[in-house]
C-alpha positions in Angstrom: 30.6 -25.4 -60.2 29.0 -22.2 -61.5 28.8 -21.0 -57.9 32.5 -21.7 -57.4 33.4 -19.7 -60.6 31.3 -16.8 -59.3 33.0 -16.9 -55.9 36.5 -17.0 -57.5 35.6 -14.2 -59.9 34.2 -12.0 -57.2 37.2 -12.7 -54.9 39.6 -11.9 -57.7 37.8 -8.7 -58.6 37.7 -7.7 -55.0 41.4 -8.2 -54.6 42.1 -6.3 -57.8 39.9 -3.3 -56.8 41.5 -3.1 -53.3 45.0 -3.2 -54.8 44.0 -0.4 -57.2 42.4 1.7 -54.4 45.5 1.2 -52.2 47.9 2.6 -54.8 48.2 6.4 -54.5 50.3 8.7 -56.7 53.9 8.6 -55.3 53.7 4.9 -54.3 56.3 2.6 -55.6 53.9 0.9 -58.0 53.6 4.0 -60.2 57.0 5.6 -59.7 58.9 3.2 -61.9 57.1 4.7 -64.9 59.5 7.3 -66.3 58.7 8.5 -69.8 59.2 11.5 -71.9 56.5 13.4 -70.0 58.6 13.1 -66.9 60.9 15.8 -68.3 60.0 19.5 -68.7 61.5 22.9 -69.4 64.8 22.8 -67.6 64.5 26.4 -66.3 61.1 25.7 -64.8 62.8 23.3 -62.4 64.4 24.4 -59.2 67.8 26.1 -59.7 70.7 24.9 -57.5 74.0 26.7 -58.3 74.5 26.0 -62.0 72.1 23.0 -62.4 68.4 22.3 -61.9 66.6 19.7 -59.8 63.1 18.3 -59.5 61.5 15.3 -57.9 59.1 13.0 -59.8 57.6 11.8 -56.5 56.8 15.3 -55.2 59.6 15.2 -52.6 61.3 18.3 -53.9 62.3 19.6 -50.5 64.4 16.4 -49.9 66.1 16.7 -53.3 66.9 20.4 -52.7 68.3 19.6 -49.3 70.6 16.9 -50.7 71.7 19.2 -53.5 72.5 22.0 -51.0 74.2 19.8 -48.4 77.7 21.1 -47.8 79.0 17.6 -46.8 77.1 15.5 -49.4 74.0 13.4 -49.2 72.2 10.5 -50.9 69.4 11.9 -53.1 65.9 10.6 -52.5 64.2 8.4 -55.1 62.5 10.5 -57.8 65.2 13.1 -57.9 65.9 14.6 -61.3 69.1 16.5 -62.0 69.8 18.4 -65.2 72.7 20.6 -66.2 71.6 21.0 -69.8 68.2 20.4 -71.5 69.4 17.3 -73.4 70.6 15.2 -70.5 69.2 14.1 -67.2 69.8 11.7 -64.3 67.0 10.3 -62.2 67.4 8.6 -58.9 65.5 5.3 -58.8 64.5 3.1 -55.8 67.2 1.8 -53.5 68.5 -1.5 -55.0 67.4 -0.6 -58.6 71.0 -0.6 -59.9 73.9 -0.9 -57.4 76.6 -0.1 -60.0 75.1 3.4 -60.6 74.0 4.0 -57.0 70.4 3.7 -58.4 70.8 6.6 -60.9 69.4 6.2 -64.4 70.9 8.3 -67.1 68.9 9.9 -70.0 69.8 11.5 -73.2 66.9 13.7 -74.4 65.8 15.2 -77.7 63.9 18.5 -76.8 61.7 20.6 -79.1 58.9 23.1 -78.8 56.5 20.1 -78.8 58.1 18.4 -75.9 60.7 15.8 -75.0 61.7 12.5 -76.5 63.9 10.0 -74.8 66.8 9.2 -77.2 68.7 6.9 -74.8 68.3 5.7 -71.3 70.1 3.3 -69.1 72.7 2.9 -66.5 76.5 2.4 -67.1 76.1 2.2 -70.9 74.5 5.5 -72.0 76.7 7.3 -74.5 75.5 10.7 -75.6 75.6 12.1 -79.1 79.0 13.6 -78.5 80.6 10.4 -77.4 80.4 11.0 -73.7 79.3 8.4 -71.1 77.4 10.0 -68.2 78.2 7.2 -65.8 81.9 7.3 -66.7 82.0 10.9 -65.7 79.9 10.7 -62.6 81.6 7.6 -61.1 84.6 9.8 -60.4 82.5 11.8 -57.8 83.6 11.1 -54.2 81.2 8.8 -52.4 79.6 11.5 -50.3 78.3 13.3 -53.4 76.1 10.3 -54.6 77.6 10.4 -58.2 76.7 14.1 -58.6 79.5 16.1 -60.3 80.4 19.7 -59.4 83.7 21.6 -59.6 84.9 20.2 -56.2 83.3 16.7 -56.1 86.2 14.8 -57.7 84.9 14.6 -61.3 87.1 15.6 -64.3 86.4 19.1 -65.4 84.3 19.6 -68.6 85.6 22.0 -71.3 82.3 23.9 -71.2 82.2 27.2 -69.4 79.4 28.3 -67.0 78.4 31.0 -69.5 78.0 28.3 -72.2 75.9 26.2 -69.8 73.6 29.0 -68.9 73.2 29.9 -72.6 72.2 26.3 -73.3 69.8 26.3 -70.4 68.1 29.5 -71.7 67.7 28.1 -75.2 65.6 25.1 -74.1 62.9 25.1 -76.8 60.3 23.7 -74.3 60.5 27.0 -72.4 59.1 30.4 -73.3 62.5 32.1 -73.7 63.2 35.5 -75.2 65.6 35.5 -78.1 69.2 34.8 -77.1 71.1 37.8 -75.8 74.4 38.8 -77.6 76.3 37.2 -74.7 74.4 34.0 -75.0 74.7 34.0 -78.8 78.5 34.4 -78.5 78.7 31.6 -75.9 76.7 29.3 -78.1 79.0 30.1 -81.1 82.0 29.3 -78.9 80.4 26.0 -77.8 79.7 25.1 -81.4 83.3 25.7 -82.2 84.4 23.5 -79.2 82.2 20.7 -80.4 83.4 20.6 -84.0 85.3 17.4 -84.9 89.0 18.0 -84.9 91.2 16.8 -87.8 
């Protein structure tokens, strides 16, 4: 009996070790872990027009190719898209969530010390301003894989490109210089825009 226990234990350990050795960074087993450390200074990501992209699996070239496709493309798993520091969308594995075309939406709290995930999910993530990311992105035409831009079918947002760029340059996780006068004015206008109306 003791010999049987030793054989079973050795076999179990051997299987466990071979599974651990066979899993490399970028394999499906470790890519499902998305936490606050997955998000960084937005302007240190790769710029594409007015937004920034990254890829948590290291396949940045495929993400950039999808973002730059003139006819649309399905983004590869691990793709991260951010327009502003406080919100992100991450492409998950095929079949992860059919409703959102495998995108997971994040609302982030960012500070000099890093990132905290405030909310995450799929069709139900509502940001602090009352906006639902999925509700906006579902309007994108199918070829754009739920990614909104001016000509992708999504409703326009009331925020100007100047305001967006000012927000991007004030990400506290980045080593930014003090805001320029133009950025300060754009941020003031944005603050006015976001004030509750009576």
